[in-house]
Every structure is written in C-alpha cells, then in structure tokens.
C-alpha positions as CSV (number, residue, x, y, z in Angstrom):
1,M,0.1,-0.3,0.1
2,T,1.7,3.5,-1.2
3,A,1.5,6.2,1.2
4,T,-0.2,8.2,0.2
5,R,-3.5,5.5,-0.3
6,A,-2.3,4.7,3.7
7,A,-2.8,8.6,4.8
8,A,-6.0,8.7,2.5
9,L,-7.6,5.8,4.5
10,K,-6.4,7.0,7.7
11,A,-8.0,10.7,7.6
12,F,-11.2,8.2,5.9
13,A,-11.1,6.3,9.1
14,A,-11.1,9.7,11.6
15,F,-14.2,11.2,9.5
16,V,-16.1,8.2,9.9
17,S,-15.4,7.8,13.3
18,P,-18.0,7.4,16.6
19,R,-16.4,10.1,17.7
20,F,-16.0,12.4,16.1
21,Q,-19.3,12.5,14.1
22,F,-20.5,12.6,17.0
23,R,-18.1,16.2,17.8
24,F,-19.6,17.5,14.8
25,N,-23.2,16.5,15.4
26,L,-22.6,18.0,18.5
27,I,-21.4,21.7,16.8
28,M,-23.7,21.6,14.1
29,A,-26.7,20.9,16.1
30,A,-25.9,23.9,18.4
31,V,-24.7,26.5,15.4
32,W,-28.9,25.4,13.8
33,A,-30.5,26.5,17.2
34,A,-28.5,29.9,17.1
35,L,-29.9,30.4,13.6
36,F,-33.0,30.2,15.1
37,V,-33.9,33.5,16.7
38,P,-32.0,35.2,14.0
39,G,-34.6,32.6,11.1
40,L,-37.4,34.3,12.7
41,I,-36.2,38.1,13.1
42,S,-34.5,39.4,11.3
43,W,-34.9,37.5,7.7
44,R,-38.0,38.8,8.1
45,E,-38.5,39.2,4.1
46,S,-38.3,35.2,4.2
47,V,-41.5,32.6,4.8
48,P,-41.1,32.3,8.4
49,F,-42.7,29.0,8.6
50,L,-40.1,27.7,5.8
51,V,-37.5,29.2,7.7
52,F,-38.5,27.2,10.5
53,V,-39.7,23.9,9.1
54,S,-35.4,24.1,7.6
55,I,-34.3,25.2,10.6
56,Y,-36.4,23.1,12.6
57,A,-35.2,19.6,9.8
58,N,-31.6,20.7,10.3
59,F,-31.0,20.3,13.9
60,V,-32.8,17.6,15.0
61,G,-30.5,15.9,12.1
62,H,-27.9,17.0,13.5
63,L,-29.6,15.7,17.1
64,S,-30.0,12.1,16.0
65,G,-26.4,12.4,14.4
66,V,-24.9,12.6,17.8
67,A,-27.4,9.7,19.2
68,G,-26.2,7.6,16.4
69,A,-22.5,8.7,18.0
70,V,-23.1,8.3,20.8
71,A,-24.6,4.8,19.8
72,A,-21.1,3.7,18.4
73,R,-18.7,5.4,20.9
74,K,-20.6,3.0,24.0
75,V,-20.3,0.2,22.0
76,D,-16.9,0.5,20.7
77,P,-14.2,-1.1,24.0
78,D,-11.4,1.7,22.2
79,D,-13.7,4.3,22.7
80,P,-13.4,5.5,27.1
81,F,-16.8,7.1,26.9
C-alpha cells in the first residue's frame, strides 16, 4: 500500500469515527439552534414558516446524528466514553 493511500484511508477512518461524528453533529446542532432566532426575526422578507421548518429539520437531523454517534461510541471498547 502506498503512503498516499494509507494516509487517505487514515483520514477517512478519522472522519467516519464515532468520536468525530459525535462532536461534529453536536456542534452543528448548536449552530442550527443559534440560527433559529435570526431566521425568524432578522429575515422578515422570507417565509418564516419555511425558515422554521428548514432550521428545525437540520437541528433534528444533527441531534439524531449525535444519538447515533453516542450509540456507536458505547459499542466501541477502545473508546473511553
């Protein structure tokens, strides 16, 4: 296996690891939660219901990603969660 391929596989493994997925989805859920208020107040020209539904869908999607990452981390015996 070449060094480039090994590095690419290592980077991919880090990206799909439960620890990374947990942190990424938790941070993104917080970002979407923070965008909720500006979405309904500051963007009055847009359709507020559509903004709410879009932000809610992203928020819930990331929270489900957090739940999946927690489950995967609890199964992994090498992860001290």
